[in-house]
C-alpha positions in Angstrom: 74.6 64.0 64.1 78.2 62.9 63.8 80.7 65.6 62.7 82.6 64.8 59.5 86.4 64.7 59.4 86.3 67.7 56.9 84.5 69.9 59.4 86.6 72.2 61.6 85.4 72.7 65.2 87.0 76.0 66.1 85.0 76.8 69.1 85.7 80.4 70.2 88.8 80.6 68.0 88.8 82.9 65.0 90.7 80.4 62.8 92.8 77.2 63.0 96.0 79.1 63.5 94.6 80.7 66.7 93.5 77.3 68.0 97.0 75.9 67.2 98.6 78.8 69.1 96.4 78.2 72.1 97.4 74.5 72.5 101.0 75.1 71.7 101.1 77.7 74.5 99.9 75.1 76.9 102.4 72.6 75.6 105.2 75.1 76.1 104.1 75.6 79.7 104.1 71.8 80.1 107.7 71.6 78.9 108.8 74.7 80.9 107.5 73.1 84.1 108.9 69.7 83.3 105.5 68.0 83.4 105.1 64.5 82.1 101.5 64.9 80.9 98.9 67.6 80.0 95.3 66.6 80.6 92.5 68.6 78.7 89.0 67.9 80.1 85.7 69.7 79.7 84.7 71.4 82.9 88.3 71.6 84.2 91.2 74.0 83.6 94.3 72.4 81.9 95.9 69.9 84.3 99.6 68.9 84.5 101.1 65.7 85.9 104.2 66.7 87.8 106.3 64.2 89.8 103.3 61.8 89.8 100.8 64.4 91.0 98.0 66.1 89.0 98.1 69.9 89.4 95.6 72.3 87.8 97.3 75.3 86.1 96.4 78.4 88.1 95.0 81.3 86.1 93.8 79.1 83.2 90.0 79.2 82.5 87.8 76.1 82.7 87.6 74.5 79.3 84.5 73.8 77.3 83.9 71.2 74.6 84.3 73.5 71.6 87.6 74.9 72.9 89.1 71.5 73.6 87.9 70.2 70.2 89.2 73.3 68.4 92.7 73.0 70.0 93.0 69.3 69.3 91.6 69.5 65.7 94.3 72.1 64.9 97.1 69.7 65.5 95.4 66.4 64.5 96.5 64.7 61.2 93.7 64.1 58.6 94.0 60.3 59.1 93.4 60.7 62.8 90.4 63.0 62.3 88.8 60.2 60.2 89.8 57.6 62.8 88.4 59.7 65.7 85.1 60.2 63.9 84.8 56.5 63.4 86.0 55.1 66.8 86.1 58.2 69.1 89.7 57.3 70.1 93.0 58.1 68.3 96.7 58.5 69.0 99.2 60.6 67.1 102.5 62.4 67.6 102.9 66.2 67.6 106.1 68.3 67.5 107.0 71.8 68.3 110.2 72.4 66.5 113.1 73.2 68.8 111.0 72.4 71.9 109.8 68.8 72.1 107.7 66.0 70.6 104.4 64.9 72.2 102.3 61.7 72.2 98.7 62.7 71.9 95.7 60.6 72.9 92.3 62.0 72.1 89.1 60.4 73.5 85.5 61.1 74.4 84.2 61.0 78.0 80.8 61.8 79.4 81.5 65.6 79.1 82.8 65.7 75.6 86.2 65.5 73.9 89.2 65.0 76.1 93.0 64.4 75.7 96.1 63.3 77.4 99.4 64.7 75.9 102.7 63.2 77.0 106.0 64.9 76.6 108.6 63.0 74.6 112.2 64.2 74.7 113.5 65.6 71.4 116.8 63.9 71.9 117.5 60.3 72.8 118.4 59.2 76.3 121.4 57.0 77.1 121.7 53.8 79.2 124.0 55.8 81.5 121.4 58.5 82.1 118.7 55.8 82.7 120.9 53.8 85.1 120.5 50.6 83.1 122.7 47.8 84.5 125.7 46.4 82.6 124.0 43.0 82.4 120.9 44.5 80.6 123.2 46.4 78.3 124.8 43.1 77.3 121.4 42.1 75.8 122.0 44.8 73.1 125.0 42.8 71.8 123.1 39.7 71.0 122.7 38.7 67.4 119.3 37.0 67.9 116.6 36.4 70.4 113.7 38.2 72.1 114.1 41.0 74.7 111.0 42.3 76.4 110.5 45.6 78.4 107.3 45.5 80.3 105.3 47.5 82.8 102.0 49.4 83.3 101.1 52.3 81.1 103.3 55.3 81.8 106.1 53.2 83.4 108.8 54.4 81.1 109.0 51.4 78.8 109.5 53.6 75.7 112.3 55.5 77.3 114.1 52.4 78.4 113.8 51.0 74.8 115.1 54.3 73.5 118.2 54.0 75.6 118.8 50.4 74.4 118.4 51.4 70.8 120.7 54.3 71.3 123.4 52.0 72.7 123.1 49.7 69.7 123.2 52.7 67.4 126.5 53.8 69.0 128.2 50.5 69.2 127.0 48.3 66.3 126.9 48.6 62.5 123.5 47.1 61.8 120.0 47.9 60.4 117.4 48.7 63.0 113.7 48.7 62.1 111.3 50.2 64.7 107.5 49.7 64.4 105.7 52.1 66.7 102.2 53.7 67.3 103.1 56.6 67.3 106.8 57.2 66.8 108.0 58.7 70.0 111.8 59.1 70.2 113.3 60.0 66.9 116.7 58.3 66.3 119.3 59.7 63.9 121.5 57.0 62.3 125.0 56.9 63.9 126.9 53.7 63.3 123.6 51.9 62.5 121.0 52.5 59.7 117.7 53.2 61.5 114.3 52.8 59.8 111.3 54.1 61.9 107.8 53.2 60.8 104.5 54.4 62.4 101.4 52.3 62.4 98.6 53.9 60.5 101.0 56.3 58.7 103.7 54.1 57.2 102.1 50.7 57.7 98.7 49.3 58.3 99.4 47.3 61.5 102.2 45.9 63.8 101.8 42.5 62.3 101.9 43.6 58.6 105.0 45.7 59.3 106.7 42.9 61.3 106.0 40.4 58.5 107.3 42.9 55.9 110.4 43.6 58.0 111.8 40.1 57.2 112.2 41.2 53.6 113.9 44.5 54.5 117.3 43.2 55.6 116.9 43.9 59.4 119.4 42.9 62.1 117.3 44.3 65.0 113.5 44.9 65.0 111.7 46.9 67.7 108.0 46.3 68.1 106.3 49.1 70.0 103.6 46.7 71.4 103.0 43.0 71.2 99.3 43.5 71.3 97.8 40.4 69.6 98.4 36.7 69.0 99.6 37.1 65.4 102.1 39.9 66.2 103.5 37.8 69.1 103.8 34.7 66.8 105.6 36.6 64.1 107.9 38.3 66.7 108.9 34.8 68.0 109.5 33.5 64.5 111.6 36.6 63.7 113.7 36.0 66.9 114.1 32.4 66.0 115.3 33.1 62.5 118.5 35.0 63.5 117.2 38.5 64.4 117.3 40.4 67.7 113.7 41.5 68.5 112.7 44.1 71.2 109.1 44.4 72.3 106.8 45.6 75.1 103.9 44.2 77.1 101.7 45.6 79.8 102.7 43.1 82.5 104.2 43.8 85.9 106.6 40.9 86.5 108.8 38.6 84.4 106.8 35.5 85.3 103.5 37.2 84.4 105.0 38.3 81.1 105.8 34.7 80.1 102.3 33.6 81.2 100.7 36.4 79.2 102.4 35.4 76.0 101.6 31.7 76.4 98.0 32.4 77.3 97.5 34.4 74.1 97.6 31.1 72.2 95.0 28.3 72.0 95.6 25.4 74.4 96.7 23.1 71.6 99.6 25.4 70.7 100.8 26.4 74.1 103.3 23.6 74.5 104.9 24.6 71.2 105.0 28.3 72.3 106.7 27.4 75.6 109.4 25.6 73.6 109.8 28.6 71.3 110.0 31.0 74.2 112.4 28.9 76.1 114.8 29.1 73.1 114.2 32.6 71.9 113.6 34.7 75.1 116.8 36.3 76.3 115.7 38.8 78.9 112.7 40.5 80.5 112.9 44.0 82.2 109.7 44.7 84.1 109.6 48.2 85.5 107.5 50.7 87.4 108.0 54.4 88.1 108.2 55.6 91.7 108.0 59.0 93.2 111.5 60.2 94.4 112.1 61.9 97.7 112.4 65.6 96.8 110.5 65.4 93.5 110.8 63.6 90.2 110.4 59.9 89.5 112.8 56.9 89.3 112.3 53.4 87.7 112.5 50.2 89.8 113.3 47.3 87.5 112.8 43.6 87.8 115.5 41.9 85.7 115.2 38.3 84.4 118.2 37.0 82.3 117.3 33.7 80.7 119.8 31.0 81.4 119.5 27.2 81.2 117.5 27.0 84.5 115.0 29.6 83.4 114.7 28.1 79.9 113.8 24.7 81.5 111.1 26.3 83.7 109.6 28.1 80.7 109.6 24.8 78.7 108.0 22.9 81.6 105.4 25.6 82.4 106.8 26.2 85.9 106.9 30.0 85.7 105.9 30.2 89.4 109.4 29.2 90.3 111.0 32.0 88.3 111.1 34.5 91.2 113.2 32.0 93.1 115.7 31.7 90.2 116.0 35.5 90.1 116.7 35.8 93.8 119.4 33.1 93.7 121.1 34.6 90.7 121.6 38.2 91.8 125.3 37.8 91.1 124.5 37.4 87.4 122.6 40.7 87.4 119.1 39.4 88.0 116.8 41.2 90.5 113.3 40.9 91.7 111.0 44.0 91.7 110.9 43.9 95.5 114.6 43.9 95.8 114.9 46.8 93.4 112.4 48.7 95.4 114.2 47.9 98.7 117.5 49.1 97.2 115.8 52.5 96.4 114.5 52.7 100.0 117.9 51.9 101.5 119.5 54.6 99.3 116.9 57.1 100.5 115.7 57.6 96.9 112.0 56.7 97.6 109.9 56.4 100.8 109.1 53.0 102.3 105.4 53.7 101.7 106.0 54.2 98.0 107.9 50.9 97.8 105.0 49.1 99.4 102.4 50.6 97.1 104.4 49.8 93.9 105.3 46.3 95.1 103.5 43.3 93.5 104.3 40.8 96.3 103.1 43.1 99.1 103.1 40.6 102.0 106.8 39.9 101.4 107.6 43.6 101.0 105.8 44.5 104.2 107.8 42.0 106.1 111.1 43.2 104.8 110.3 46.9 105.4 109.2 46.1 108.9 112.5 44.3 109.5 114.2 47.5 108.3 112.4 49.4 111.0 109.6 51.0 109.0 106.0 51.1 110.4 103.5 50.3 107.7 100.5 49.5 109.9 98.2 52.1 108.2 98.9 50.7 104.8 99.0 47.0 105.4 95.7 47.0 107.3 94.1 48.3 104.1 95.4 45.4 102.0 
């Protein structure tokens, strides 16, 4: 029998306050250790992701389903309780005042209720702290167009977007609307006016909020995720009508990002979408996180800045040639993912093996690393 949203699974806890204190204690430990994520799983002690590795917290007991459910229920908003009862998945933000904000995903697996809780910095990050190039920073000074930050889940897309929004907030006097699920970084208005909306709390969906944004006097719109055809279509129209739009996609390269957008549409609309993209798209930053030598992680970024040559390739459907354009325009600030990874290797920031694993074009990467004197026989033979 399914539990109702009004029921309170407290497990071994005396009350909800005790359950809340138990999970907040784990979250404080997560922040104290500088861990990116906290995993709660039935049959395992709490597990932290630190520097890319999963580490079980020593001294913590193995969790059972009532305990995990009780802790999560104590911090879950009522809307998400109802959503979880209906779909068995939900996302929400949690905050411990004076410590940090957290992005919480709750799910069911074969053992029961589980969760992954990601640390979100309480303050904003800057482009200087993130090492974002001057050419990418220039995208923040555009008055219209589409700028995409892409990468796999957990690649730091939200952090990069936070830094770009912070730059705009410090240097322009505009109205920024962000549409997120959930709100991660909280921005305080500086020179700009910032309106932050959370899907499911302040608006029904990305597409409804994006459609409404056009009537809310925006200059810049940030869409947390371009997840469906209608949202992508409205984002393109918004960028075409004199607004600067930032968005994210789960793609690994600039060329695959363009293909993913076009492929979302029916075949009879794809030529039209290519034309719209060729005119609206201004830049793509595709990034992946790599393990640093000595601990921590660093982002490697592929950077595509749309010029006339790139625009023509998009319009003609020749995205396979985009990597060549990027390589021949490094002086303009463009860079392939492989070149970004090789730079990190040369600077002794990451190991050669890490660069190979995170590369998309592995054959090319293996050749360049071998030319630099690295032996990757053990890895390349497995590919």
